[in-house]
C-alpha positions in Angstrom: 57.1 16.3 30.9 53.8 18.6 31.0 53.9 17.8 27.2 53.8 14.1 27.3 51.5 14.4 29.8 48.9 16.1 27.6 49.5 14.1 24.7 48.8 11.2 26.4 45.6 12.4 27.6 44.5 13.6 24.1 45.4 9.6 23.1 43.0 8.4 25.7 40.5 11.1 24.7 40.6 10.9 20.7 37.9 7.9 19.5 38.2 6.9 15.7 35.3 6.1 13.5 36.0 2.7 13.5 35.9 2.2 17.3 32.2 4.2 17.6 31.4 2.5 14.7 31.8 -1.0 16.8 30.4 0.8 19.6 26.8 1.5 17.7 25.5 -2.0 17.6 25.9 -2.9 20.7 24.7 -0.2 22.1 21.7 -0.7 19.8 21.4 -4.4 20.7 21.6 -3.6 24.7 18.6 -0.9 24.4 15.7 -3.1 23.0 12.9 -0.6 22.1 10.0 -1.1 24.8 6.2 -0.9 23.1 4.3 1.6 25.2 1.1 0.2 26.8 -1.0 2.3 24.6 0.3 0.4 21.4 0.4 -2.9 23.0 -3.3 -2.1 23.6 -4.0 -1.4 20.3 -2.6 -4.4 18.7 -4.3 -6.3 20.9 -7.5 -5.5 20.9 -8.2 -6.9 17.8 -9.2 -10.7 17.6 -7.4 -11.3 13.9 -4.0 -9.4 15.1 -4.4 -11.9 18.3 -4.9 -14.7 16.1 -1.9 -13.7 14.0 0.5 -13.9 16.9 -0.6 -17.0 18.1 -0.5 -18.6 14.3 3.1 -17.4 13.6 4.2 -18.7 17.3 2.7 -22.2 16.6 4.4 -22.1 13.6 7.8 -21.2 14.4 7.4 -17.5 13.6 6.9 -17.9 10.1 4.1 -18.3 7.7 2.2 -17.4 4.5 -0.5 -15.0 4.3 -2.5 -17.6 2.4 -2.3 -20.2 5.3 -2.8 -17.5 8.2 -5.8 -16.1 6.5 -7.7 -20.0 6.2 -6.9 -20.2 9.9 -8.3 -17.3 11.2 -11.3 -17.8 8.7 -11.9 -21.2 9.8 -11.5 -19.9 13.4 -13.9 -17.4 12.8 -16.8 -18.9 11.6 -16.1 -21.9 13.5 -15.7 -24.5 10.6 -13.1 -26.7 9.3 -10.4 -25.0 6.5 -12.1 -27.4 3.9 -15.5 -25.9 4.5 -14.7 -22.6 4.2 -15.9 -20.2 0.9 -14.1 -18.0 -1.2 -15.8 -14.9 0.2 -14.4 -16.2 3.5 -11.1 -16.7 2.7 -10.9 -13.0 0.9 -12.7 -11.3 3.6 -10.2 -12.4 5.7 -7.2 -12.0 3.7 -7.8 -8.4 2.6 -8.5 -7.5 6.5 -4.9 -8.5 7.0 -3.6 -7.5 4.2 -4.7 -4.1 3.9 -4.8 -3.0 8.1 -3.7 -5.5 10.3 -0.5 -6.9 9.2 0.9 -3.4 7.9 -0.1 -2.1 11.5 1.9 -5.3 13.5 4.7 -4.6 11.0 4.3 -0.6 12.1 4.9 -1.5 15.3 8.0 -3.8 14.9 6.7 -7.0 15.9 6.6 -8.6 12.8 8.0 -8.2 9.3 5.9 -8.5 6.4 6.9 -8.6 2.6 3.4 -7.6 1.1 4.5 -8.9 -2.5 5.2 -12.2 -1.0 2.7 -12.6 1.3 5.8 -13.8 4.0 5.1 -13.0 7.8 8.4 -13.3 10.2 7.9 -12.5 13.9 10.4 -10.6 15.3 12.0 -10.4 19.1 9.9 -7.6 19.8 6.6 -9.6 19.8 8.1 -11.3 23.3 6.6 -8.2 25.0 2.9 -9.0 23.7 2.9 -12.7 25.4 2.0 -11.6 29.4 -1.0 -10.0 27.9 -2.3 -12.4 25.2 -3.8 -15.2 28.0 -5.9 -12.4 29.4 -7.3 -10.6 26.8 -8.5 -13.2 24.5 -10.9 -15.9 25.9 -13.8 -13.9 26.3 -13.5 -12.7 22.8 -12.7 -15.9 21.5 -16.5 -17.2 23.1 -17.8 -14.4 21.8 -16.6 -14.2 17.8 -16.9 -18.3 17.5 -20.9 -18.3 18.9 -22.0 -15.3 16.9 -22.8 -16.8 13.6 -24.4 -19.9 15.5 -26.5 -17.2 17.7 -27.6 -15.8 14.2 -28.4 -18.9 12.7 -30.5 -19.8 15.8 -32.2 -16.6 15.7 -33.4 -16.5 12.2 -34.3 -20.4 12.4 -36.3 -19.5 15.4 -38.4 -16.6 13.4 -38.5 -18.7 10.5 -40.4 -21.5 12.6 -42.7 -19.0 14.2 -43.5 -17.1 11.1 -44.4 -20.4 9.4 -46.3 -21.5 12.4 -48.6 -18.3 12.6 -49.2 -18.4 8.5 -49.8 -21.7 8.7 -52.3 -21.2 11.3 -50.9 -22.6 14.4 -53.0 -22.5 17.9 -51.9 -19.6 19.5 -50.0 -18.5 16.4 -52.7 -18.2 14.4 -53.7 -14.6 16.6 -51.2 -12.8 15.0 -52.5 -11.3 11.7 -50.0 -12.1 8.4 -49.2 -8.7 8.4 -47.5 -8.8 11.8 -45.7 -12.1 10.9 -44.1 -9.9 7.4 -43.0 -7.2 10.0 -41.5 -9.7 12.2 -39.6 -11.6 9.7 -38.3 -8.1 7.9 -37.3 -6.7 11.5 -35.1 -10.1 12.4 -33.8 -10.3 9.0 -32.4 -6.4 9.2 -31.4 -6.8 12.7 -29.2 -10.1 11.9 -27.7 -8.9 8.7 -26.8 -5.2 11.0 -25.0 -7.4 13.4 -23.3 -9.4 11.4 -21.9 -6.5 9.4 -21.0 -4.9 12.8 -18.8 -7.7 13.8 -16.9 -7.4 10.4 -16.2 -4.3 10.6 -15.0 -5.0 14.5 -13.2 -7.7 12.8 -11.3 -5.1 10.0 -10.4 -2.7 12.7 
């Protein structure tokens, strides 16, 4: 009787490799990996990565790199896709290819096939949804208004310099050399601002 009981106990405790293999996928499915708050912040702090997630959501979770780059470039420059220059397309394309999409793929929110340019949204990206709406509006406004602001400032400086050189009342009191300094300084500042904006977009 004791031998029979021991045999039954061993039979219940023993597990076959096939049974273990069948249980592992179920356990993996049940325990979905959670993104840390630091990872979520790192992914969503950049406007291009937020735009990439949004573009994928609007296109059934799939996209081509070229199409995504055009969408984001047009949004950043506040123009239609047909109006984009080759340099505007290339700048965003390279940023996505070299930095943003690999970072998102390493975090597990997308699949990115570099050779084919195929991008697929993964289920883990659903964890970003609660934070997308809160983090984008202010940055969207700042990003879209930056090129317009720079153009407006450059135009105002140009008009002022031209008025001074032509001897317009009030402006003629400023020496020509001073206007040259003003125009050069404005050009340097605007160039620096645009460079900084592009670096932030590529991070």
